[in-house]
MIPA-989843 format. One record per residue (C-alpha): residue number from 1; residue in three letters; x, y, z; chain. Coordinates in Angstrom, 1 decimal. Example, Ala and Ser with C-alpha at 12.3 -4.5 7.8 and 13.67 -1.06 7.14 Angstrom:
! MIPA-989843
<node resi="1" resn="ala" east="12.3" north="-4.5" up="7.8" chain="A"/>
<node resi="2" resn="ser" east="13.7" north="-1.1" up="7.1" chain="A"/>
END
This chain:
! MIPA-989843
<node resi="1" resn="met" east="-11.0" north="58.7" up="93.3" chain="A"/>
<node resi="2" resn="asn" east="-14.7" north="58.4" up="93.0" chain="A"/>
<node resi="3" resn="lys" east="-17.3" north="57.9" up="95.7" chain="A"/>
<node resi="4" resn="glu" east="-17.6" north="54.2" up="95.1" chain="A"/>
<node resi="5" resn="ile" east="-13.9" north="53.5" up="95.4" chain="A"/>
<node resi="6" resn="ile" east="-13.6" north="55.7" up="98.5" chain="A"/>
<node resi="7" resn="ser" east="-16.5" north="53.9" up="100.1" chain="A"/>
<node resi="8" resn="glu" east="-14.9" north="50.5" up="99.5" chain="A"/>
<node resi="9" resn="leu" east="-11.5" north="51.6" up="100.7" chain="A"/>
<node resi="10" resn="ser" east="-13.0" north="53.3" up="103.8" chain="A"/>
<node resi="11" resn="lys" east="-14.7" north="50.2" up="104.9" chain="A"/>
<node resi="12" resn="lys" east="-11.6" north="48.1" up="104.3" chain="A"/>
<node resi="13" resn="tyr" east="-9.3" north="50.5" up="106.2" chain="A"/>
<node resi="14" resn="leu" east="-11.8" north="51.3" up="109.0" chain="A"/>
<node resi="15" resn="leu" east="-12.0" north="47.5" up="109.7" chain="A"/>
<node resi="16" resn="lys" east="-8.2" north="47.3" up="110.0" chain="A"/>
<node resi="17" resn="ile" east="-8.1" north="50.4" up="112.2" chain="A"/>
<node resi="18" resn="ser" east="-10.7" north="49.2" up="114.5" chain="A"/>
<node resi="19" resn="asp" east="-9.0" north="45.8" up="114.8" chain="A"/>
<node resi="20" resn="tyr" east="-5.8" north="47.6" up="115.8" chain="A"/>
<node resi="21" resn="tyr" east="-7.2" north="50.2" up="118.2" chain="A"/>
<node resi="22" resn="gly" east="-10.1" north="48.2" up="119.6" chain="A"/>
<node resi="23" resn="phe" east="-13.4" north="49.5" up="121.1" chain="A"/>
<node resi="24" resn="ser" east="-14.2" north="52.7" up="122.8" chain="A"/>
<node resi="25" resn="lys" east="-15.3" north="52.6" up="126.4" chain="A"/>
<node resi="26" resn="phe" east="-17.7" north="55.5" up="125.5" chain="A"/>
<node resi="27" resn="gln" east="-19.7" north="53.8" up="122.8" chain="A"/>
<node resi="28" resn="glu" east="-21.5" north="50.4" up="122.4" chain="A"/>
<node resi="29" resn="thr" east="-20.3" north="49.7" up="118.8" chain="A"/>
<node resi="30" resn="thr" east="-17.6" north="50.7" up="116.5" chain="A"/>
<node resi="31" resn="pro" east="-18.4" north="53.9" up="114.6" chain="A"/>
<node resi="32" resn="tyr" east="-20.7" north="54.0" up="111.7" chain="A"/>
<node resi="33" resn="leu" east="-19.3" north="55.3" up="108.4" chain="A"/>
<node resi="34" resn="ser" east="-21.0" north="57.7" up="106.0" chain="A"/>
<node resi="35" resn="leu" east="-19.8" north="59.4" up="102.9" chain="A"/>
<node resi="36" resn="glu" east="-20.9" north="63.0" up="102.4" chain="A"/>
<node resi="37" resn="asp" east="-20.4" north="65.3" up="99.4" chain="A"/>
<node resi="38" resn="ser" east="-19.4" north="68.3" up="101.5" chain="A"/>
<node resi="39" resn="leu" east="-19.5" north="69.8" up="104.9" chain="A"/>
<node resi="40" resn="tyr" east="-22.3" north="72.2" up="103.9" chain="A"/>
<node resi="41" resn="ser" east="-25.1" north="71.4" up="101.6" chain="A"/>
<node resi="42" resn="asp" east="-24.9" north="74.8" up="99.9" chain="A"/>
<node resi="43" resn="ala" east="-21.2" north="75.5" up="99.9" chain="A"/>
<node resi="44" resn="glu" east="-18.1" north="73.5" up="99.3" chain="A"/>
<node resi="45" resn="ser" east="-15.4" north="73.4" up="101.9" chain="A"/>
<node resi="46" resn="asp" east="-12.3" north="71.7" up="100.5" chain="A"/>
<node resi="47" resn="asp" east="-10.2" north="71.7" up="103.6" chain="A"/>
<node resi="48" resn="val" east="-12.5" north="69.6" up="105.8" chain="A"/>
<node resi="49" resn="thr" east="-12.1" north="65.8" up="105.2" chain="A"/>
<node resi="50" resn="ala" east="-14.1" north="64.2" up="108.0" chain="A"/>
<node resi="51" resn="asp" east="-15.9" north="64.6" up="111.3" chain="A"/>
<node resi="52" resn="tyr" east="-16.7" north="62.3" up="114.2" chain="A"/>
<node resi="53" resn="cys" east="-20.1" north="62.8" up="115.8" chain="A"/>
<node resi="54" resn="ser" east="-20.3" north="61.1" up="119.2" chain="A"/>
<node resi="55" resn="met" east="-24.0" north="61.6" up="119.5" chain="A"/>
<node resi="56" resn="his" east="-24.5" north="59.4" up="116.4" chain="A"/>
<node resi="57" resn="asn" east="-21.3" north="57.4" up="116.8" chain="A"/>
<node resi="58" resn="glu" east="-20.5" north="58.2" up="113.2" chain="A"/>
<node resi="59" resn="ile" east="-17.5" north="59.1" up="111.1" chain="A"/>
<node resi="60" resn="gln" east="-18.6" north="61.3" up="108.2" chain="A"/>
<node resi="61" resn="val" east="-16.0" north="61.4" up="105.4" chain="A"/>
<node resi="62" resn="tyr" east="-16.3" north="64.3" up="102.9" chain="A"/>
<node resi="63" resn="trp" east="-15.2" north="62.1" up="100.0" chain="A"/>
<node resi="64" resn="lys" east="-14.7" north="64.9" up="97.5" chain="A"/>
<node resi="65" resn="asn" east="-11.9" north="66.3" up="99.6" chain="A"/>
<node resi="66" resn="ile" east="-9.9" north="63.0" up="99.8" chain="A"/>
<node resi="67" resn="arg" east="-6.8" north="63.4" up="97.7" chain="A"/>
<node resi="68" resn="ser" east="-5.1" north="60.0" up="98.0" chain="A"/>
<node resi="69" resn="ile" east="-5.2" north="56.6" up="99.8" chain="A"/>
<node resi="70" resn="glu" east="-2.7" north="58.0" up="102.4" chain="A"/>
<node resi="71" resn="his" east="-5.0" north="61.0" up="103.0" chain="A"/>
<node resi="72" resn="leu" east="-8.0" north="58.7" up="103.4" chain="A"/>
<node resi="73" resn="val" east="-6.2" north="56.4" up="105.9" chain="A"/>
<node resi="74" resn="arg" east="-4.8" north="59.3" up="107.9" chain="A"/>
<node resi="75" resn="thr" east="-8.3" north="60.8" up="108.0" chain="A"/>
<node resi="76" resn="leu" east="-9.8" north="57.6" up="109.3" chain="A"/>
<node resi="77" resn="val" east="-7.1" north="57.1" up="111.9" chain="A"/>
<node resi="78" resn="his" east="-7.6" north="60.7" up="113.1" chain="A"/>
<node resi="79" resn="glu" east="-11.4" north="60.3" up="113.4" chain="A"/>
<node resi="80" resn="tyr" east="-11.1" north="56.9" up="115.0" chain="A"/>
<node resi="81" resn="gln" east="-9.1" north="58.5" up="117.8" chain="A"/>
<node resi="82" resn="his" east="-12.1" north="60.8" up="118.5" chain="A"/>
<node resi="83" resn="tyr" east="-14.3" north="57.8" up="118.7" chain="A"/>
<node resi="84" resn="leu" east="-12.0" north="56.4" up="121.4" chain="A"/>
<node resi="85" resn="gln" east="-11.9" north="59.7" up="123.3" chain="A"/>
<node resi="86" resn="ser" east="-14.3" north="60.9" up="126.0" chain="A"/>
<node resi="87" resn="pro" east="-17.0" north="63.2" up="124.4" chain="A"/>
<node resi="88" resn="ser" east="-17.4" north="65.1" up="127.7" chain="A"/>
<node resi="89" resn="trp" east="-13.7" north="65.8" up="127.9" chain="A"/>
<node resi="90" resn="met" east="-13.7" north="66.9" up="124.2" chain="A"/>
<node resi="91" resn="ser" east="-16.2" north="69.7" up="125.2" chain="A"/>
<node resi="92" resn="arg" east="-14.6" north="70.3" up="128.5" chain="A"/>
<node resi="93" resn="tyr" east="-11.2" north="71.1" up="126.9" chain="A"/>
<node resi="94" resn="tyr" east="-12.9" north="73.6" up="124.6" chain="A"/>
<node resi="95" resn="asn" east="-14.7" north="75.2" up="127.6" chain="A"/>
<node resi="96" resn="gln" east="-11.3" north="75.5" up="129.3" chain="A"/>
<node resi="97" resn="gly" east="-10.1" north="77.7" up="126.4" chain="A"/>
<node resi="98" resn="tyr" east="-8.3" north="75.2" up="124.2" chain="A"/>
<node resi="99" resn="arg" east="-8.7" north="75.8" up="120.5" chain="A"/>
<node resi="100" resn="tyr" east="-8.6" north="73.2" up="117.6" chain="A"/>
<node resi="101" resn="asp" east="-4.8" north="73.8" up="117.1" chain="A"/>
<node resi="102" resn="asn" east="-3.9" north="73.2" up="120.8" chain="A"/>
<node resi="103" resn="his" east="-6.7" north="70.9" up="122.0" chain="A"/>
<node resi="104" resn="pro" east="-5.1" north="67.8" up="123.6" chain="A"/>
<node resi="105" resn="tyr" east="-7.4" north="65.4" up="121.8" chain="A"/>
<node resi="106" resn="glu" east="-6.7" north="66.9" up="118.4" chain="A"/>
<node resi="107" resn="ile" east="-2.9" north="66.8" up="119.1" chain="A"/>
<node resi="108" resn="lys" east="-3.3" north="63.1" up="120.0" chain="A"/>
<node resi="109" resn="ala" east="-5.3" north="62.4" up="116.9" chain="A"/>
<node resi="110" resn="tyr" east="-2.8" north="64.2" up="114.6" chain="A"/>
<node resi="111" resn="asn" east="0.1" north="62.4" up="116.2" chain="A"/>
<node resi="112" resn="glu" east="-1.6" north="59.0" up="115.7" chain="A"/>
<node resi="113" resn="glu" east="-2.1" north="59.7" up="112.0" chain="A"/>
<node resi="114" resn="glu" east="1.6" north="58.8" up="111.6" chain="A"/>
<node resi="115" resn="asn" east="0.6" north="55.2" up="112.0" chain="A"/>
<node resi="116" resn="trp" east="-1.4" north="55.3" up="108.7" chain="A"/>
<node resi="117" resn="ile" east="1.2" north="53.0" up="107.0" chain="A"/>
<node resi="118" resn="lys" east="0.3" north="50.1" up="109.4" chain="A"/>
<node resi="119" resn="phe" east="-3.1" north="49.8" up="107.7" chain="A"/>
<node resi="120" resn="ile" east="-2.0" north="49.7" up="104.0" chain="A"/>
END
């Protein structure tokens, strides 16, 4: 898929996802969406597909790493969960010693990805 197709599909699916999950109590609007070439400007990282930045209320999709529509929708569902979650607790859990693989918010987001089929 090229950047234009991923952009169109991302907007379409993000709208469905936001209609389903609703608004975050930690942000004033639904998240903004941006498509980025890669995580790092000078190096490719093919295992990172997206990030949510609570400071900018933005989901950044690294479009070159998206492999399929299922992968895109799972990614958007995952990052939307982070939009719904408390930014202070995201940091607090890491400060308590949780890592990415056992962080309660990451586990919740990965589990929620199983709902991807609801948005197709």
